[in-house]
C-alpha positions, 0 to 999 in steps of 0.5 A, a space after each residue: 336677175 336684175 330685180 335681185 341685183 337691185 334688191 341685194 345692192 341698194 347703193 347702186 347708182 341711179 339716174 337723178 331725177 329733175 325734181 331731185 336736181 331742183 331740190 338740191 339747187 334750191 338748198 344751195 341757193 338758199 345757203 348762198 342767199 343767207 351768206 349774202 344777207 349775213 355779209 350785208 348785215 355784218 357790213 352795215 354793223 361794221 360801218 355803224 360801229 365805225 360811225 359811232 367811234 368817229 363821232 365819239 372821237 370828234 366829240 372828245 376832241 371838241 371837248 378837249 379843245 373847249 377845256 384847253 382854250 378856256 381862260 383860267 378862273 379869276 381869283 375870288 374874294 370871300 366877303 364877310 358881313 362884319 355886323 352879322 358874321 355871315 359870309 357871302 358868295 365869292 366875287 371876282 377881285 375886279 368886283 370886290 371893290 363894289 362891295 366895299 363899304 365905309 369900313 373898307 374905305 376908312 381903312 385904306 384912307 387911314 393907311 394913306 393919310 398916315 403914310 403921307 402925313 404922319 412922320 416916323 423917321 425909321 418908317 419914312 422909306 416904307 411910308 413914302 413908297 406906300 403913299 406913292 403906290 396908292 397915288 395917281 401920277 399927279 399926286 406922286 409928283 405932289 408928294 415929291 414937291 412937298 418933301 422938298 419944301 423947308 416946312 415939310 416934316 422930314 426937314 422941319 421935324 427931322 430925325 429927332 422927332 415924329 408926327 402923330 395923327 389921332 382921332 380920325 373923323 370921317 365925313 364922306 362927301 360926293 361921288 362923281 359917277 362918271 369917273 367913280 371918284 369918291 371924296 372924303 373930308 377927314 378931321 384929325 388931331 396932329 401932334 408934333 413931337 421933338 424927342 419926348 416933348 410934344 407941341 400943342 395938338 392941332 386940328 387938321 382938315 384933310 380932303 381926299 379924292 380917290 378911285 378904285 382900280 383893282 385892274 392895275 398891275 402890281 407886284 405881290 408886295 405892293 398888292 398886299 398893301 393895296 389889294 383894291 387898287 386905291 388911287 388918290 387923285 386929289 389931296 389937300 391938308 390944312 390946319 383948322 387954326 393955322 399957326 402964323 409962324 408955321 404953315 403947311 
């Protein structure tokens, strides 16, 4: 009877053998081990991603600090060769004067000499200002002393006349390498006009000692007149054939 029951009712409970228990336990343990291993892998990946993110943040912060603390770029000046028409690579303003040749020196010397020694009444205020921004303090004081003399052009020639300087001839002299002082001897023809009547033209010799100081602070208007920081540190002007009645 029991055999019939066993065959007809196969789902009836039976006792679990030791082998079955061990097999089920092994399955459960395998699943647990896999879960622990996967958890460890997830934890390792999470820390790795966090480390990469933190490193990227630090690199970004350092990069911005370097960018924001860098000094602004200095203004550049393009230098062109007037003989060939070629344009050279840009250089900072402080180094531009190192590229100046005779043409640039003669340009600013002519501007300075005309501002200091030519006389045009309606341009007197501007010329006096230009001469002084291109002069060292000692020469600024000398300009004031010259203008106060009775033989100066503002006094002797007056507003009814003017003084013209023509035929500039340039003679570079020496340079003091210690102070970077340049010296030029400039020969000019000087003509005094009274109204529309000129006096006899006189040859004059002018000696100028000057330096370049592009680092000097100036307002924009003065910088337009004197971008290279031309500074006269010595000046003398004498007629080659002095008039015994009128000396300067």
